[in-house]
C-alpha positions as CSV (number, residue, x, y, z in Angstrom):
1,M,-47.0,-9.1,31.8
2,P,-50.2,-7.4,30.1
3,S,-50.4,-8.2,26.4
4,R,-50.3,-4.5,26.4
5,I,-46.8,-4.5,27.5
6,K,-45.7,-6.6,25.5
7,Y,-46.8,-5.4,22.2
8,K,-44.4,-2.2,23.4
9,I,-41.7,-3.7,24.1
10,S,-41.2,-5.9,20.9
11,G,-42.9,-2.8,18.9
12,L,-39.2,-1.2,20.2
13,L,-37.2,-3.7,19.6
14,I,-38.5,-4.0,16.0
15,L,-37.9,0.1,15.7
16,L,-34.3,-0.2,17.7
17,L,-33.6,-3.4,15.3
18,L,-34.4,-1.3,12.1
19,L,-32.6,1.5,13.4
20,S,-29.4,-0.2,13.9
21,C,-29.8,-2.2,10.5
22,K,-29.8,1.6,9.0
23,K,-26.8,2.9,10.6
24,I,-25.1,-0.3,9.8
25,R,-25.9,0.6,5.8
26,E,-24.9,3.5,6.4
27,N,-22.2,3.1,7.7
28,T,-21.0,0.0,5.0
29,R,-20.4,2.1,2.2
30,E,-18.6,1.3,-0.6
31,P,-15.5,3.7,-1.0
32,E,-16.5,6.3,-3.6
33,L,-14.6,7.0,-6.3
34,E,-15.6,9.3,-8.9
35,S,-12.9,12.5,-7.6
36,L,-9.9,9.8,-8.4
37,R,-11.6,8.8,-11.7
38,Q,-11.4,12.7,-12.4
39,G,-8.1,13.0,-11.4
40,L,-7.1,9.8,-13.1
41,K,-8.3,10.7,-16.9
42,T,-7.8,14.5,-16.2
43,S,-3.8,13.8,-15.4
44,A,-3.9,10.8,-18.3
45,A,-5.5,13.9,-20.7
46,I,-2.9,16.2,-19.8
47,G,-0.1,14.0,-19.7
48,Y,-1.0,12.4,-23.4
49,C,-1.2,16.5,-24.6
50,A,2.1,17.3,-22.7
51,S,3.8,14.6,-24.6
52,L,2.4,15.6,-27.8
53,A,3.7,18.9,-27.5
54,M,7.5,17.9,-26.3
55,T,7.3,15.8,-29.6
56,A,6.7,19.3,-31.4
57,F,8.7,21.7,-29.3
58,K,12.0,19.1,-30.3
59,G,10.4,19.1,-33.9
60,E,10.0,15.3,-34.1
61,E,7.8,12.8,-35.6
62,L,4.0,13.3,-34.8
63,P,1.9,10.3,-34.1
64,G,-0.4,10.1,-37.1
65,N,-3.3,11.9,-35.9
66,V,-1.7,15.3,-35.5
67,I,-1.9,17.7,-38.1
68,T,0.6,20.7,-37.2
69,I,0.3,24.2,-38.1
70,T,3.8,25.8,-37.2
71,N,3.8,29.5,-36.8
72,N,7.0,30.7,-35.4
73,S,7.8,33.9,-33.8
74,D,10.8,36.1,-33.2
75,E,10.4,35.7,-29.5
76,Y,10.0,31.9,-29.3
77,S,12.0,29.4,-31.4
78,S,8.9,26.8,-31.4
79,S,5.4,28.3,-31.9
80,W,2.7,25.9,-33.4
81,I,-0.8,24.6,-33.0
82,L,-1.7,20.7,-33.4
83,Y,-4.9,19.5,-34.2
84,V,-5.2,15.6,-32.4
85,R,-7.9,13.3,-33.5
86,I,-9.1,10.8,-30.6
87,D,-10.8,8.1,-31.7
88,S,-10.7,3.8,-30.9
89,Y,-7.0,3.8,-32.6
90,Y,-6.2,7.0,-31.3
91,P,-7.3,7.1,-27.7
92,I,-6.2,8.6,-23.9
93,S,-5.7,6.1,-21.4
94,F,-8.4,5.6,-19.4
95,N,-10.8,8.0,-21.4
96,S,-13.5,6.2,-24.0
97,G,-14.5,9.5,-25.7
98,I,-14.2,10.5,-29.4
99,G,-13.5,13.7,-31.0
100,D,-10.7,16.3,-30.8
101,I,-7.8,18.1,-29.1
102,V,-6.2,21.6,-30.2
103,I,-3.4,22.1,-28.6
104,G,-1.5,25.6,-28.8
105,G,2.1,25.8,-27.7
106,I,5.2,28.1,-27.0
107,G,8.9,27.6,-26.1
108,D,12.0,25.8,-27.3
109,K,13.5,22.7,-28.0
110,N,13.5,22.6,-24.0
111,G,9.9,23.0,-23.3
112,G,7.5,25.6,-23.2
113,V,4.0,26.2,-22.7
114,I,0.7,24.8,-23.5
115,S,-3.0,25.5,-24.0
116,M,-5.5,23.0,-24.7
117,V,-8.9,23.2,-25.8
118,F,-11.0,19.6,-25.8
119,T,-13.6,19.5,-28.5
120,D,-16.4,17.6,-28.8
121,I,-15.1,15.4,-26.5
122,D,-16.0,13.7,-23.2
123,I,-13.4,13.4,-20.8
124,L,-14.5,13.3,-17.6
125,G,-17.7,10.9,-18.8
126,G,-20.0,12.1,-16.2
127,E,-22.3,15.5,-15.6
128,F,-19.1,17.5,-15.7
129,K,-17.7,18.4,-18.8
130,L,-13.4,18.9,-19.2
131,G,-13.5,21.9,-22.0
132,G,-9.8,22.6,-21.6
133,I,-6.9,23.6,-20.2
134,Y,-5.3,27.5,-19.8
135,T,-1.9,27.2,-19.8
136,V,0.4,24.7,-18.4
137,P,4.1,24.1,-18.4
138,V,5.9,21.4,-20.1
139,I,9.9,20.5,-20.2
140,E,12.1,17.7,-20.6
141,R,14.5,17.1,-17.7
142,E,18.0,16.0,-19.0
143,I,19.4,14.6,-15.6
144,E,15.9,12.6,-15.2
145,G,15.9,11.4,-19.1
146,N,11.6,12.3,-18.8
147,I,9.1,15.1,-19.5
148,L,7.1,16.7,-16.4
149,T,4.0,18.6,-16.5
150,L,1.8,19.9,-13.8
151,F,-1.6,21.7,-13.9
152,A,-3.6,23.3,-10.7
153,R,-7.2,23.2,-10.2
154,Q,-7.7,27.0,-11.0
155,D,-5.6,25.6,-14.6
156,I,-8.6,23.6,-15.6
157,V,-12.1,24.9,-17.5
158,I,-15.0,23.0,-16.7
159,G,-17.7,23.6,-19.4
160,Y,-17.2,24.3,-23.0
161,G,-14.0,25.8,-23.9
162,S,-13.2,28.5,-26.1
163,D,-10.4,29.3,-28.9
164,T,-9.1,32.0,-26.6
165,L,-7.6,29.7,-24.8
166,L,-5.4,29.1,-27.2
167,N,-4.0,33.1,-27.7
168,L,-0.9,32.5,-25.8
169,N,0.6,36.3,-26.3
170,L,2.6,35.5,-23.0
171,S,4.6,38.0,-22.6
172,R,8.6,36.6,-21.2
173,P,8.2,37.4,-17.8
174,Q,4.2,35.5,-17.8
175,F,6.3,32.8,-19.3
176,N,8.8,32.4,-16.8
177,T,6.7,32.5,-14.4
178,E,4.7,29.7,-15.6
179,M,8.1,27.8,-16.1
180,A,8.9,28.2,-12.7
181,R,5.8,26.7,-11.3
182,L,8.0,23.3,-12.4
183,D,10.0,24.0,-9.3
184,A,7.7,23.1,-7.2
185,E,8.8,19.9,-4.4
186,Q,6.0,17.1,-5.7
187,P,4.5,15.7,-2.8
188,T,4.9,12.2,-1.4
189,D,2.5,12.0,1.1
190,A,-0.4,11.3,0.2
191,F,-2.4,12.3,3.2
192,A,-0.9,15.8,2.7
193,A,-1.6,16.2,-1.0
194,V,-5.4,15.7,-0.9
195,H,-6.5,19.2,-0.7
196,Q,-3.4,20.8,-2.4
197,N,-5.1,20.9,-5.9
198,V,-2.4,20.2,-7.8
199,W,-0.8,17.6,-9.9
200,F,2.7,16.5,-11.2
201,V,2.6,14.5,-13.9
202,T,5.9,12.6,-15.2
203,I,6.3,10.8,-18.5
204,D,9.3,9.0,-19.6
205,Q,8.6,8.6,-23.5
206,A,10.5,5.3,-23.7
207,G,12.8,6.7,-26.4
208,S,9.8,7.0,-29.4
209,S,8.1,10.4,-29.9
210,D,5.9,9.3,-32.4
211,T,3.7,7.2,-30.4
212,V,2.4,7.9,-26.8
213,Y,1.3,4.5,-25.9
214,D,4.3,3.0,-25.1
215,D,4.8,6.0,-22.5
216,D,5.0,5.6,-18.6
217,F,2.9,8.1,-16.7
218,T,3.8,8.7,-13.5
219,V,1.0,11.1,-11.1
220,N,2.0,12.9,-7.9
221,G,-1.1,15.3,-6.4
222,G,-4.3,15.5,-5.7
223,G,-7.4,17.6,-4.5
224,Q,-10.5,18.5,-6.8
225,I,-10.8,18.6,-10.2
226,A,-14.6,19.8,-10.1
227,E,-16.5,19.1,-6.6
228,V,-18.1,15.7,-6.2
229,Q,-20.6,15.2,-3.5
230,G,-20.8,12.1,-1.6
231,V,-24.1,10.3,-1.3
232,S,-23.9,11.1,2.7
233,G,-23.6,14.9,1.4
234,G,-20.0,15.5,2.2
235,I,-17.7,16.7,-0.8
236,I,-15.1,14.0,-1.8
237,Y,-11.6,14.6,-2.0
238,H,-8.4,12.6,-3.9
239,S,-4.6,12.3,-4.2
240,M,-2.3,10.3,-6.0
241,I,1.6,9.1,-5.4
242,G,3.6,7.4,-7.6
243,T,0.9,6.1,-9.7
244,Y,1.7,4.9,-12.8
245,F,0.0,4.2,-15.7
246,N,1.1,2.6,-19.5
247,N,-1.3,2.4,-21.9
248,S,0.5,-0.5,-23.5
249,H,0.4,-2.1,-20.0
250,C,-3.0,-2.0,-19.1
251,T,-6.1,0.3,-19.8
252,R,-8.1,-0.4,-17.4
253,N,-6.6,0.6,-14.0
254,P,-3.4,1.5,-13.4
255,V,-0.8,-0.8,-12.1
256,D,1.4,1.0,-9.7
257,G,1.2,3.8,-6.6
258,N,-1.6,4.3,-3.9
259,A,-4.7,6.9,-3.5
260,F,-6.3,8.3,-0.9
261,S,-9.4,9.6,-0.9
262,Q,-11.8,11.4,2.5
263,N,-15.3,12.5,2.7
264,L,-15.5,15.9,4.5
265,K,-18.4,17.9,5.4
266,A,-18.8,21.4,6.6
267,D,-20.3,21.2,9.8
268,G,-21.1,24.5,11.0
269,T,-17.2,26.0,11.8
270,F,-15.8,22.4,11.3
271,M,-15.2,20.2,8.7
272,L,-16.6,16.9,9.7
273,D,-14.4,13.1,8.8
274,L,-17.4,11.3,7.3
275,G,-15.1,8.3,5.7
276,N,-11.7,8.4,4.5
277,Y,-9.9,5.3,2.6
278,L,-6.4,4.7,1.5
279,L,-5.8,2.8,-2.2
280,S,-3.4,0.6,-3.5
281,F,-3.0,-0.5,-7.1
282,H,-1.6,-3.2,-8.7
283,S,0.0,-5.1,-11.4
284,T,-3.2,-7.3,-12.6
285,C,-5.3,-5.2,-15.5
286,D,-8.5,-6.5,-14.0
287,G,-10.0,-2.8,-13.6
288,M,-9.9,-3.2,-9.6
289,V,-8.3,-1.5,-6.7
290,H,-7.3,-2.9,-3.5
291,V,-8.9,-0.8,-0.6
292,D,-5.7,-1.2,2.1
293,V,-7.4,0.8,5.0
294,S,-11.1,2.7,5.1
295,T,-12.7,4.8,8.1
296,G,-15.7,6.1,8.6
297,K,-19.0,5.1,6.4
298,Y,-16.7,2.7,4.7
299,W,-14.9,0.9,7.1
300,S,-16.2,-2.5,6.5
301,Y,-13.9,-2.4,2.7
302,S,-10.4,-2.8,4.6
303,G,-8.5,-5.6,3.1
304,K,-11.1,-5.9,0.2
305,N,-10.7,-4.9,-3.6
306,I,-13.3,-3.3,-5.4
307,E,-14.4,-1.9,-9.3
308,L,-12.0,1.2,-10.5
309,G,-15.4,1.9,-12.5
310,I,-12.9,3.6,-15.2
């Protein structure tokens, strides 16, 4: 065989090998967890505020980092503003930010509607800033013995919030509409919840209202807090089912439940699934999460533990 042909064949083989290696690298990416981290951090922050709010609605003792201004009205038996200091002594689960939260609430001893502004505190810890929450309902469920709140993507303020968020001049029909949102059925299927853009947070105060740090939090829901683009150009979605955490048990990861994430990219009139992964949380407080099954660009991570990155 002439040497010229040998060189061409060798060059072609090298090119194919390089392309194959590149293809393998592209399809062995570590699962991208930024969307899930946003969901966890936001759920933890709103759950924290809901726990304080329910304590305020019932007129019970609040933690030492909370200052209350009460302004009862004729229509609502409980109307107040809470000023909450967040620091290393009074943290929020999965958040290391230091700053202040202002919470406004109207309702009664059974619950009500709250609004939040996050001041000088970086909840999400990335390029997106959680500025506040417009309005979310909070209720104490007597039969279940816990507190329930929920938030949807449209409730979330990305960027800098405004004090006008706390202007809770809701008419009675508007108030009732907010509270009725809690009657919706909580998702139980991670694959169905991933695009619903609603998160339910259940809080068990463990019999103590003057501290949040022994509260049990469970999250069911999913979607997007803010648009997270993956390395491959798709948009990352997440969901959580039965995701349980308690600050006194572990500050590095949830200790029970499952999560699912999906990387979708628009391809003309279709959505191209670039990969997805089903995760499970474990009781070990090591900052890790287990990849039960992964597909597409993440296929090689099935059965592995990876850093949650909280």
